[in-house]
SEDO-878050 format. One record per residue (C-alpha): residue number from 1; residue in three letters; x, y, z. Coordinates in steps of 0.02 Angstrom, whole numbers, plus 50000, padded with zeros to 5 digits. Example, Ala and Ser with C-alpha at 12.3 -4.5 7.8 and 13.67 -1.06 7.14 Angstrom:
+------+------+-------+-------+-------+
! resi ! resn !    px !    py !    pz !
+------+------+-------+-------+-------+
!    1 !  ALA ! 50615 ! 49775 ! 50390 !
!    2 !  SER ! 50684 ! 49947 ! 50357 !
+------+------+-------+-------+-------+
REM end
This chain:
+------+------+-------+-------+-------+
! resi ! resn !    px !    py !    pz !
+------+------+-------+-------+-------+
!    1 !  UNK ! 49165 ! 46978 ! 48028 !
!    2 !  UNK ! 49055 ! 46886 ! 48152 !
!    3 !  UNK ! 48914 ! 46824 ! 48042 !
!    4 !  UNK ! 48825 ! 46748 ! 48200 !
!    5 !  UNK ! 48776 ! 46923 ! 48259 !
!    6 !  UNK ! 48589 ! 46941 ! 48268 !
!    7 !  UNK ! 48566 ! 47128 ! 48238 !
!    8 !  UNK ! 48632 ! 47218 ! 48086 !
!    9 !  UNK ! 48612 ! 47406 ! 48057 !
!   10 !  UNK ! 48582 ! 47452 ! 47871 !
!   11 !  UNK ! 48584 ! 47641 ! 47841 !
!   12 !  UNK ! 48670 ! 47796 ! 47780 !
!   13 !  UNK ! 48783 ! 47909 ! 47872 !
!   14 !  UNK ! 48743 ! 48094 ! 47835 !
!   15 !  UNK ! 48817 ! 48260 ! 47871 !
!   16 !  UNK ! 48718 ! 48383 ! 47989 !
!   17 !  UNK ! 48746 ! 48559 ! 48016 !
!   18 !  UNK ! 48656 ! 48602 ! 48176 !
!   19 !  UNK ! 48622 ! 48790 ! 48214 !
!   20 !  UNK ! 48588 ! 48837 ! 48392 !
!   21 !  UNK ! 48563 ! 49001 ! 48488 !
!   22 !  UNK ! 48706 ! 49067 ! 48590 !
!   23 !  UNK ! 48625 ! 49006 ! 48747 !
!   24 !  UNK ! 48607 ! 48830 ! 48690 !
!   25 !  UNK ! 48754 ! 48703 ! 48689 !
!   26 !  UNK ! 48805 ! 48610 ! 48534 !
!   27 !  UNK ! 48705 ! 48461 ! 48486 !
!   28 !  UNK ! 48841 ! 48387 ! 48383 !
!   29 !  UNK ! 48896 ! 48214 ! 48422 !
!   30 !  UNK ! 49062 ! 48259 ! 48332 !
!   31 !  UNK ! 49186 ! 48327 ! 48461 !
!   32 !  UNK ! 49307 ! 48399 ! 48334 !
!   33 !  UNK ! 49314 ! 48586 ! 48286 !
!   34 !  UNK ! 49192 ! 48576 ! 48135 !
!   35 !  UNK ! 49021 ! 48649 ! 48097 !
!   36 !  UNK ! 48973 ! 48482 ! 48029 !
!   37 !  UNK ! 48925 ! 48334 ! 48134 !
!   38 !  UNK ! 48889 ! 48153 ! 48092 !
!   39 !  UNK ! 48705 ! 48113 ! 48079 !
!   40 !  UNK ! 48597 ! 47976 ! 48008 !
!   41 !  UNK ! 48522 ! 47824 ! 48086 !
!   42 !  UNK ! 48686 ! 47722 ! 48104 !
!   43 !  UNK ! 48760 ! 47867 ! 48206 !
!   44 !  UNK ! 48621 ! 47867 ! 48339 !
!   45 !  UNK ! 48604 ! 47677 ! 48338 !
!   46 !  UNK ! 48786 ! 47657 ! 48369 !
!   47 !  UNK ! 48781 ! 47785 ! 48508 !
!   48 !  UNK ! 48639 ! 47699 ! 48601 !
!   49 !  UNK ! 48716 ! 47528 ! 48570 !
!   50 !  UNK ! 48875 ! 47598 ! 48657 !
!   51 !  UNK ! 48769 ! 47643 ! 48807 !
!   52 !  UNK ! 48689 ! 47475 ! 48808 !
!   53 !  UNK ! 48860 ! 47390 ! 48814 !
!   54 !  UNK ! 48918 ! 47492 ! 48960 !
!   55 !  UNK ! 48757 ! 47469 ! 49065 !
!   56 !  UNK ! 48687 ! 47302 ! 49008 !
!   57 !  UNK ! 48830 ! 47173 ! 48976 !
!   58 !  UNK ! 48711 ! 47049 ! 48896 !
!   59 !  UNK ! 48668 ! 47171 ! 48755 !
!   60 !  UNK ! 48760 ! 47105 ! 48611 !
!   61 !  UNK ! 48855 ! 47221 ! 48492 !
!   62 !  UNK ! 48772 ! 47250 ! 48318 !
!   63 !  UNK ! 48855 ! 47241 ! 48150 !
!   64 !  UNK ! 48858 ! 47405 ! 48050 !
!   65 !  UNK ! 48817 ! 47379 ! 47867 !
!   66 !  UNK ! 48811 ! 47560 ! 47805 !
!   67 !  UNK ! 48837 ! 47679 ! 47663 !
!   68 !  UNK ! 48978 ! 47805 ! 47695 !
!   69 !  UNK ! 49062 ! 47943 ! 47595 !
!   70 !  UNK ! 49241 ! 48000 ! 47615 !
!   71 !  UNK ! 49191 ! 48155 ! 47712 !
!   72 !  UNK ! 49076 ! 48061 ! 47834 !
!   73 !  UNK ! 49217 ! 47930 ! 47850 !
!   74 !  UNK ! 49335 ! 48066 ! 47919 !
!   75 !  UNK ! 49205 ! 48111 ! 48052 !
!   76 !  UNK ! 49174 ! 47936 ! 48094 !
!   77 !  UNK ! 49356 ! 47898 ! 48128 !
!   78 !  UNK ! 49347 ! 48028 ! 48272 !
!   79 !  UNK ! 49210 ! 47935 ! 48362 !
!   80 !  UNK ! 49250 ! 47802 ! 48495 !
!   81 !  UNK ! 49085 ! 47715 ! 48474 !
!   82 !  UNK ! 49143 ! 47647 ! 48303 !
!   83 !  UNK ! 49228 ! 47480 ! 48294 !
!   84 !  UNK ! 49300 ! 47425 ! 48128 !
!   85 !  UNK ! 49291 ! 47245 ! 48162 !
!   86 !  UNK ! 49099 ! 47243 ! 48167 !
!   87 !  UNK ! 49072 ! 47339 ! 48010 !
!   88 !  UNK ! 49046 ! 47328 ! 47824 !
!   89 !  UNK ! 49061 ! 47508 ! 47761 !
!   90 !  UNK ! 48996 ! 47529 ! 47587 !
!   91 !  UNK ! 49079 ! 47676 ! 47490 !
!   92 !  UNK ! 48960 ! 47800 ! 47413 !
!   93 !  UNK ! 48993 ! 47959 ! 47309 !
!   94 !  UNK ! 48919 ! 48081 ! 47429 !
!   95 !  UNK ! 48803 ! 48098 ! 47579 !
!   96 !  UNK ! 48659 ! 48208 ! 47611 !
!   97 !  UNK ! 48694 ! 48370 ! 47696 !
!   98 !  UNK ! 48554 ! 48420 ! 47815 !
!   99 !  UNK ! 48539 ! 48585 ! 47904 !
!  100 !  UNK ! 48438 ! 48584 ! 48068 !
!  101 !  UNK ! 48401 ! 48756 ! 48142 !
!  102 !  UNK ! 48367 ! 48741 ! 48330 !
!  103 !  UNK ! 48379 ! 48929 ! 48354 !
!  104 !  UNK ! 48202 ! 48958 ! 48293 !
!  105 !  UNK ! 48045 ! 48904 ! 48386 !
!  106 !  UNK ! 47987 ! 48732 ! 48342 !
!  107 !  UNK ! 47838 ! 48799 ! 48245 !
!  108 !  UNK ! 47959 ! 48894 ! 48131 !
!  109 !  UNK ! 48089 ! 48766 ! 48102 !
!  110 !  UNK ! 48130 ! 48701 ! 47930 !
!  111 !  UNK ! 48234 ! 48545 ! 47888 !
!  112 !  UNK ! 48347 ! 48586 ! 47745 !
!  113 !  UNK ! 48445 ! 48478 ! 47623 !
!  114 !  UNK ! 48575 ! 48538 ! 47508 !
!  115 !  UNK ! 48667 ! 48433 ! 47375 !
!  116 !  UNK ! 48554 ! 48277 ! 47391 !
!  117 !  UNK ! 48650 ! 48113 ! 47353 !
!  118 !  UNK ! 48543 ! 48055 ! 47201 !
!  119 !  UNK ! 48587 ! 47880 ! 47145 !
!  120 !  UNK ! 48700 ! 47776 ! 47255 !
!  121 !  UNK ! 48850 ! 47691 ! 47173 !
!  122 !  UNK ! 48841 ! 47547 ! 47296 !
!  123 !  UNK ! 48739 ! 47391 ! 47316 !
!  124 !  UNK ! 48666 ! 47320 ! 47479 !
!  125 !  UNK ! 48641 ! 47148 ! 47399 !
!  126 !  UNK ! 48824 ! 47105 ! 47443 !
!  127 !  UNK ! 48766 ! 47005 ! 47591 !
!  128 !  UNK ! 48888 ! 46912 ! 47708 !
!  129 !  UNK ! 48778 ! 46838 ! 47846 !
!  130 !  UNK ! 48760 ! 46652 ! 47864 !
!  131 !  UNK ! 48625 ! 46661 ! 47994 !
!  132 !  UNK ! 48471 ! 46765 ! 47978 !
!  133 !  UNK ! 48497 ! 46923 ! 48071 !
!  134 !  UNK ! 48374 ! 47054 ! 48143 !
!  135 !  UNK ! 48406 ! 47188 ! 48006 !
!  136 !  UNK ! 48367 ! 47368 ! 48051 !
!  137 !  UNK ! 48343 ! 47475 ! 47897 !
!  138 !  UNK ! 48318 ! 47659 ! 47902 !
!  139 !  UNK ! 48299 ! 47779 ! 47755 !
!  140 !  UNK ! 48340 ! 47960 ! 47767 !
!  141 !  UNK ! 48314 ! 48017 ! 47588 !
!  142 !  UNK ! 48245 ! 47891 ! 47461 !
!  143 !  UNK ! 48392 ! 47771 ! 47471 !
!  144 !  UNK ! 48282 ! 47623 ! 47528 !
!  145 !  UNK ! 48134 ! 47635 ! 47422 !
!  146 !  UNK ! 48145 ! 47481 ! 47314 !
!  147 !  UNK ! 48040 ! 47324 ! 47341 !
!  148 !  UNK ! 48186 ! 47219 ! 47263 !
!  149 !  UNK ! 48299 ! 47264 ! 47408 !
!  150 !  UNK ! 48172 ! 47205 ! 47534 !
!  151 !  UNK ! 48121 ! 47050 ! 47435 !
!  152 !  UNK ! 48304 ! 46997 ! 47424 !
!  153 !  UNK ! 48331 ! 47022 ! 47611 !
!  154 !  UNK ! 48167 ! 46937 ! 47661 !
!  155 !  UNK ! 48212 ! 46787 ! 47552 !
!  156 !  UNK ! 48377 ! 46773 ! 47655 !
!  157 !  UNK ! 48269 ! 46749 ! 47811 !
!  158 !  UNK ! 48305 ! 46915 ! 47891 !
!  159 !  UNK ! 48183 ! 46992 ! 48022 !
!  160 !  UNK ! 48162 ! 47154 ! 47940 !
!  161 !  UNK ! 48139 ! 47314 ! 48044 !
!  162 !  UNK ! 48102 ! 47474 ! 47941 !
!  163 !  UNK ! 48089 ! 47658 ! 47975 !
!  164 !  UNK ! 48038 ! 47733 ! 47806 !
!  165 !  UNK ! 48060 ! 47920 ! 47853 !
!  166 !  UNK ! 48159 ! 47959 ! 47698 !
!  167 !  UNK ! 48031 ! 47883 ! 47583 !
!  168 !  UNK ! 47910 ! 48031 ! 47627 !
!  169 !  UNK ! 48043 ! 48165 ! 47596 !
!  170 !  UNK ! 48054 ! 48269 ! 47439 !
!  171 !  UNK ! 48168 ! 48425 ! 47414 !
!  172 !  UNK ! 48099 ! 48591 ! 47350 !
!  173 !  UNK ! 48200 ! 48711 ! 47244 !
!  174 !  UNK ! 48252 ! 48817 ! 47392 !
!  175 !  UNK ! 48322 ! 48662 ! 47487 !
!  176 !  UNK ! 48176 ! 48636 ! 47603 !
!  177 !  UNK ! 48124 ! 48461 ! 47643 !
!  178 !  UNK ! 47937 ! 48440 ! 47599 !
!  179 !  UNK ! 47838 ! 48285 ! 47635 !
!  180 !  UNK ! 47723 ! 48187 ! 47517 !
!  181 !  UNK ! 47621 ! 48028 ! 47517 !
!  182 !  UNK ! 47710 ! 47864 ! 47506 !
!  183 !  UNK ! 47637 ! 47689 ! 47511 !
!  184 !  UNK ! 47716 ! 47531 ! 47438 !
!  185 !  UNK ! 47616 ! 47372 ! 47477 !
!  186 !  UNK ! 47760 ! 47274 ! 47403 !
!  187 !  UNK ! 47879 ! 47339 ! 47534 !
!  188 !  UNK ! 47763 ! 47344 ! 47679 !
!  189 !  UNK ! 47707 ! 47169 ! 47652 !
!  190 !  UNK ! 47886 ! 47106 ! 47683 !
!  191 !  UNK ! 47915 ! 47208 ! 47845 !
!  192 !  UNK ! 47906 ! 47124 ! 48016 !
!  193 !  UNK ! 47921 ! 47285 ! 48120 !
!  194 !  UNK ! 47895 ! 47463 ! 48059 !
!  195 !  UNK ! 47912 ! 47630 ! 48146 !
!  196 !  UNK ! 47826 ! 47789 ! 48088 !
!  197 !  UNK ! 47805 ! 47965 ! 48155 !
!  198 !  UNK ! 47618 ! 48012 ! 48167 !
!  199 !  UNK ! 47631 ! 48133 ! 48021 !
!  200 !  UNK ! 47713 ! 48001 ! 47914 !
!  201 !  UNK ! 47576 ! 47873 ! 47959 !
!  202 !  UNK ! 47443 ! 47995 ! 47891 !
!  203 !  UNK ! 47545 ! 48011 ! 47730 !
!  204 !  UNK ! 47519 ! 47825 ! 47696 !
!  205 !  UNK ! 47345 ! 47869 ! 47631 !
!  206 !  UNK ! 47264 ! 47748 ! 47744 !
!  207 !  UNK ! 47155 ! 47880 ! 47838 !
!  208 !  UNK ! 47184 ! 47995 ! 47982 !
!  209 !  UNK ! 47146 ! 47881 ! 48130 !
!  210 !  UNK ! 47310 ! 47816 ! 48201 !
!  211 !  UNK ! 47233 ! 47665 ! 48283 !
!  212 !  UNK ! 47150 ! 47617 ! 48120 !
!  213 !  UNK ! 47310 ! 47644 ! 48026 !
!  214 !  UNK ! 47400 ! 47530 ! 48148 !
!  215 !  UNK ! 47269 ! 47393 ! 48121 !
!  216 !  UNK ! 47284 ! 47408 ! 47931 !
!  217 !  UNK ! 47475 ! 47392 ! 47938 !
!  218 !  UNK ! 47461 ! 47239 ! 48052 !
!  219 !  UNK ! 47345 ! 47167 ! 47923 !
!  220 !  UNK ! 47467 ! 47193 ! 47780 !
!  221 !  UNK ! 47608 ! 47096 ! 47863 !
!  222 !  UNK ! 47696 ! 47180 ! 48013 !
!  223 !  UNK ! 47710 ! 47090 ! 48176 !
!  224 !  UNK ! 47745 ! 47255 ! 48262 !
!  225 !  UNK ! 47688 ! 47431 ! 48212 !
!  226 !  UNK ! 47759 ! 47583 ! 48311 !
!  227 !  UNK ! 47689 ! 47759 ! 48282 !
!  228 !  UNK ! 47772 ! 47892 ! 48383 !
!  229 !  UNK ! 47677 ! 48050 ! 48434 !
!  230 !  UNK ! 47812 ! 48158 ! 48511 !
!  231 !  UNK ! 47763 ! 48219 ! 48687 !
!  232 !  UNK ! 47605 ! 48121 ! 48670 !
!  233 !  UNK ! 47694 ! 47956 ! 48678 !
!  234 !  UNK ! 47671 ! 47814 ! 48550 !
!  235 !  UNK ! 47558 ! 47676 ! 48489 !
!  236 !  UNK ! 47619 ! 47500 ! 48485 !
!  237 !  UNK ! 47528 ! 47373 ! 48382 !
!  238 !  UNK ! 47564 ! 47188 ! 48403 !
!  239 !  UNK ! 47506 ! 47042 ! 48297 !
!  240 !  UNK ! 47516 ! 46873 ! 48383 !
!  241 !  UNK ! 47539 ! 46739 ! 48249 !
!  242 !  UNK ! 47498 ! 46593 ! 48369 !
!  243 !  UNK ! 47340 ! 46674 ! 48442 !
!  244 !  UNK ! 47288 ! 46757 ! 48277 !
!  245 !  UNK ! 47256 ! 46915 ! 48382 !
!  246 !  UNK ! 47302 ! 47097 ! 48358 !
!  247 !  UNK ! 47326 ! 47216 ! 48511 !
!  248 !  UNK ! 47357 ! 47396 ! 48512 !
!  249 !  UNK ! 47429 ! 47489 ! 48663 !
!  250 !  UNK ! 47449 ! 47671 ! 48703 !
!  251 !  UNK ! 47628 ! 47713 ! 48769 !
!  252 !  UNK ! 47654 ! 47873 ! 48866 !
!  253 !  UNK ! 47808 ! 47976 ! 48845 !
!  254 !  UNK ! 47921 ! 48017 ! 48996 !
!  255 !  UNK ! 47914 ! 48204 ! 49035 !
!  256 !  UNK ! 48077 ! 48294 ! 49040 !
!  257 !  UNK ! 48118 ! 48466 ! 49108 !
!  258 !  UNK ! 48252 ! 48516 ! 48985 !
!  259 !  UNK ! 48258 ! 48474 ! 48800 !
!  260 !  UNK ! 48437 ! 48463 ! 48741 !
!  261 !  UNK ! 48417 ! 48355 ! 48590 !
!  262 !  UNK ! 48277 ! 48290 ! 48481 !
!  263 !  UNK ! 48378 ! 48235 ! 48335 !
!  264 !  UNK ! 48398 ! 48045 ! 48319 !
!  265 !  UNK ! 48256 ! 48012 ! 48443 !
!  266 !  UNK ! 48166 ! 47899 ! 48320 !
!  267 !  UNK ! 48325 ! 47800 ! 48279 !
!  268 !  UNK ! 48364 ! 47774 ! 48467 !
!  269 !  UNK ! 48179 ! 47721 ! 48498 !
!  270 !  UNK ! 48181 ! 47593 ! 48358 !
!  271 !  UNK ! 48345 ! 47514 ! 48397 !
!  272 !  UNK ! 48305 ! 47510 ! 48585 !
!  273 !  UNK ! 48146 ! 47425 ! 48558 !
!  274 !  UNK ! 48216 ! 47290 ! 48450 !
!  275 !  UNK ! 48367 ! 47268 ! 48560 !
!  276 !  UNK ! 48265 ! 47248 ! 48721 !
!  277 !  UNK ! 48136 ! 47138 ! 48635 !
!  278 !  UNK ! 48275 ! 47019 ! 48584 !
!  279 !  UNK ! 48328 ! 46992 ! 48770 !
!  280 !  UNK ! 48165 ! 47015 ! 48862 !
!  281 !  UNK ! 48041 ! 46938 ! 48743 !
!  282 !  UNK ! 47907 ! 47054 ! 48814 !
!  283 !  UNK ! 47850 ! 47191 ! 48697 !
!  284 !  UNK ! 47780 ! 47307 ! 48831 !
!  285 !  UNK ! 47941 ! 47297 ! 48937 !
!  286 !  UNK ! 48034 ! 47327 ! 48772 !
!  287 !  UNK ! 47933 ! 47479 ! 48719 !
!  288 !  UNK ! 47949 ! 47556 ! 48900 !
!  289 !  UNK ! 48136 ! 47536 ! 48896 !
!  290 !  UNK ! 48145 ! 47618 ! 48725 !
!  291 !  UNK ! 48038 ! 47763 ! 48784 !
!  292 !  UNK ! 48154 ! 47778 ! 48934 !
!  293 !  UNK ! 48306 ! 47786 ! 48825 !
!  294 !  UNK ! 48230 ! 47919 ! 48709 !
!  295 !  UNK ! 48188 ! 48023 ! 48864 !
!  296 !  UNK ! 48372 ! 48019 ! 48913 !
!  297 !  UNK ! 48431 ! 48063 ! 48737 !
!  298 !  UNK ! 48307 ! 48215 ! 48737 !
!  299 !  UNK ! 48362 ! 48274 ! 48907 !
!  300 !  UNK ! 48551 ! 48237 ! 48904 !
!  301 !  UNK ! 48600 ! 48218 ! 48722 !
!  302 !  UNK ! 48765 ! 48133 ! 48705 !
!  303 !  UNK ! 48828 ! 48155 ! 48880 !
!  304 !  UNK ! 48855 ! 47974 ! 48913 !
!  305 !  UNK ! 48898 ! 48000 ! 49097 !
!  306 !  UNK ! 48713 ! 48049 ! 49127 !
!  307 !  UNK ! 48647 ! 47879 ! 49065 !
!  308 !  UNK ! 48635 ! 47795 ! 49234 !
!  309 !  UNK ! 48562 ! 47616 ! 49237 !
!  310 !  UNK ! 48451 ! 47649 ! 49390 !
!  311 !  UNK ! 48378 ! 47804 ! 49315 !
!  312 !  UNK ! 48342 ! 47710 ! 49149 !
!  313 !  UNK ! 48258 ! 47571 ! 49248 !
!  314 !  UNK ! 48157 ! 47695 ! 49353 !
!  315 !  UNK ! 48089 ! 47782 ! 49200 !
!  316 !  UNK ! 48055 ! 47618 ! 49123 !
!  317 !  UNK ! 47948 ! 47560 ! 49272 !
!  318 !  UNK ! 47850 ! 47726 ! 49267 !
!  319 !  UNK ! 47809 ! 47716 ! 49084 !
!  320 !  UNK ! 47769 ! 47524 ! 49095 !
!  321 !  UNK ! 47641 ! 47558 ! 49232 !
!  322 !  UNK ! 47553 ! 47688 ! 49122 !
!  323 !  UNK ! 47538 ! 47582 ! 48964 !
!  324 !  UNK ! 47358 ! 47546 ! 48917 !
!  325 !  UNK ! 47277 ! 47424 ! 48799 !
!  326 !  UNK ! 47169 ! 47520 ! 48682 !
!  327 !  UNK ! 47125 ! 47377 ! 48559 !
!  328 !  UNK ! 46959 ! 47409 ! 48469 !
!  329 !  UNK ! 46828 ! 47277 ! 48520 !
+------+------+-------+-------+-------+
REM end
């Protein structure tokens, strides 16, 4: 394993059953004849990383450090985006099995989870990196909700990037995912970059004003705070250590005519932002590229041939020109 790699994905592969109407094409990233597809943050981050390597040669390949069950491993073996040499797969007893129903109108959809994984029989503290990497951590269902994990990794010198989506999720008796408040100052104080959906940001219990929530998260620790708002774009909060200044920007979405896939958009957004930030060292350029890649995923799904570099750059320029500084006085 190449321990000099600067980006590490720490997450959990899951199983998705995606239901579509007869007129919709399959959203599954798995091309085999199965009603189950591979999901979870590592899946979508690996997919967009594969796009990066084809279009942008200077974009380095990440290391995968992920939980995986026997069944998800069988699906992973069918994917060309996976490379064994850059992985540390951690066996776990079972993976969450989500059901996403796209045949219903968006206002009537329910995310379902059956047979949740419960406790994991694996340990992310088995760490094998000599140089502090950029570590991207994403929770899908309570698996990363321990301050001890983050404390250990922070003490190793890692730049911690966190999507706490799974920390807000609970399961009801009928299998429906319900959302509840979550707030852990112990975890948040150790995060360098955090991404939240707007509904999740409200569940932090810090109020209802997204700009004010962004300010509060920047004050706790984060250098970067991203709050996504669907079609309304995103907020980007930046804390400059050297200037002791906090800035907040409104980032528009890129309009698409045909929505093919919304699953994994947040994972693609977060990985794209961190990756572009690493090579561009410009937060606004990076967030514009991330938004561009998300629009491609939403419009084209997993059709890699549609991800054309000049189109990605065009969308990035349009988005960058419309970013506004909305920092409170």
